[in-house]
Structure formats: C-alpha cells, structure tokens
Phi, psi and omega in degrees: 000132183287160176300322179301315182286324179300329182272002180263122182244138192238150160187144177055033175077357176268142175244137186244125183251137183240117171061040178232168174257122183256126178278112180226135179305147182302319180297324182291320185274346175061034179230003175071021179228163183274347182221163172237123176266122186267118176262337174231181184290134177254122179256127177244141179215137175272148181212140171248134183241129179240140175286175182302326181276004178092353180286144179288134176267100192253004183240029181282154179247168182305317184289352178281346185258150171232135179235130177238135174247119182053037177085355183258128181297139180244154177268119179287117182256330182245134182212130176206163174219103179061027174263338178270144180294163180228141172253125183248127173254109175278127180242105191256127176287122177242027178284171184308321188290346184266346185316308183295348187251002182293319183301307178296332179293323178301315180293319181296320180296320179300315182290312186293315184292336179295342180280349177288159179288155181304325182278349177291147182239150182229138172242155183236128176235150176229158176211146165220256172287325178240159177247142180205155174275133180256321180222126176288169182308129181213151175275351181275090182294331178296330179297323178294310181298321180297322179296319180301328180296342185264356189273148168242150182259127176194155175100187182280184183239092183260074182295323182309303184289331178301311179292316185297315182298321179293316179296319179299319179295313181298323180299327184272353180267154179303139182275092183229014182195164169295155185232137181223137171249128177248109176274122178247107188197164171274359175067017177259088181287145177230000181215121183279354177058211185251002184232135177266176182304316182298317179295322181293317177300314180301316181292319179295318178296315179299326180278357182058042185248134175266131181264123170250147181238110172268096185273119183248156178297146176227160176267103183232100177295165182308322181297322179292317179298321179293317179299318179297316181295334184261000181271116181284152172084006179295142184297139173271096186299322181296323178294322178293318178297317180297318182292328184259353179087023182267190185215161173261133171241107189264116178267092183282338178229122184300339177295341181257011184301316181303311186290322181289318178298317179295324178296323178296314179298320178298323180297319177301322183283348181253013175283143175270145172247123181244144179221143176216157179268132182243152175268359180296153178213162185296337182293339180292330176062035182219154176286154179239128182279139181238134178227117178252128179211174177266166177302157185301335180295342179273355180101203185258132178297135182091342177248310183262342178198166176226152180231129174260112181199165176292154184245016177178170175207167184215124176270123181222000000 
C-alpha cells in the first residue's frame, strides 16, 4: 500500500488526506500553483447541481457554493469541474434477461467511453450468478468495448456482488482519481449473493465511489418478476445511489441507449469537486455531517435547486 493511500481516510465518499502533497492542476485548486501542501485534513466532495426544472447548472463558480460541516460554514479552497481524472468501474449484468440487449450495448459503450479524457481509466466487471473482474483499470477504452463483444448472457442476476466486487477493487487501488461505478442492468435481481445493502453502501463509501445506474430494458417473464419480488436481501440500488451521490439513467427504449449512456458519461464530467480544510481528526471517533448548498441568492435548496452529493464523512 502506498504512503499516499495509507494517509487517505474514508467515509461517505469523501476522502481526507493528512500531511501529504496532493498533485492538483492549478486551475482546479484556484491557487495558481501546481501542488497543495496539506497541513490539516483536506476534505473533497463531488457534487452535481440541478436547477428547479432539472437542468444541470454547469457554469457555477467557487464562490457560488457553501459547505457546512456539522453546521459550521467552511471555506472552499479547492474547486474544479472535470479537471481531475476519473476511474470508472463498469459493472455489467450478464444474466439471461440481458441477452437480447448485449449487441446494442456494445456499440453504446464504444461511443460513450470515447467521451472520457485520455487520462481517465476504465475497469470492467460482470455478474450473473457470480461476479468477477474482466479488465483491470486501463486507459484503453477500446479494450473494454472489445471485451463486451465476447460475452454471452446466462444465469441468475446477482447485482449485490456485482456492485460490491467493483467497490472492493476500487478500494484496493491507489487513490489518484475521482471514482465512479456504473451499474448496467435491468435491475431485476434474482440472487442476493453474499453482501447486503448496508455492506455495499459501506464498501462504496470506503472506496470513495459514486454509484450511477444505467437501467436497460430486460426480458423478464412474470415468473422471473415474481421470483425477484420474493427473494430476500436484494440490494436497494436507490439507497446506494443516495448514499454515494449518484443517479439513475433509465433507458426505456433500447433505441435511445447510445444517447442515454452518453448523457451519463457527460454527467460524470460535469460534477464539481469542492475541497475544504477541516480541524476534525480520527481521535474524535464520530461521524461528521456535511451539507453542500448554493449561496442564498440562488434560492432554497430542495425548492429552487437540488444538489447530489454525500452528506457526511467519518475519519477512522
């Protein structure tokens, strides 16, 4: 484990760095220098901001944001929008119900992943009855699409382990980029695997990973739907997304798969990264509540705009 990773402490998708030098582009840190030397803990959090009509607010500035920790206002020191690299873990459903939709998905993945920056990396995981990693993080996006071309769909739908295995992998990799998990599934689970919702949330939070759900149509006869409804312990995908600050992208018509997948990738690229220095430390042994909002001139959060972001962190 690297010194950089040993000094990274996690909770609620926020990563806290203690006494290290973090390489951040000058534009991102808004300080005109190539590095930030951390003398106290630096908390970073990603956020997506939507206007009342649901449109993304993509032209906000650092001074437009307010961050409170345990109710106390913090000074935003780090600010960026798609200047920091991102690691994407694609988690692909290969159960029976997805078979008819694999071909268009291969094409959609090729188009969507091409929109990522050259330095961004992608890993590929699949699940049916079992979950496994197929491709480790790579900058070669074509390698991911090529792998999808080799898959056949069969077996049960073990979404639980699919998300968990991806989060577990990201947790074990050096923390050198923002992290995103993209679940591609019809969301009709039929196997609860070995991990419950609480464990999955904990692992995703520890990995500092935001969960996005690209929900695609699946072929699910009534018997499958009944089996899913009667299977205990299936992951609550919405709870994982809420806890990590992610979103659902629903592909109701496979003809729109390309555009919806591309919109998801664009959303990742329009998230803001905010950072502030905190006096909190691990010896306190308590969670810290986080509230990200816009300045009062933008109106009231939840009424005039909404923000998708983590709502707390814990140094341990």
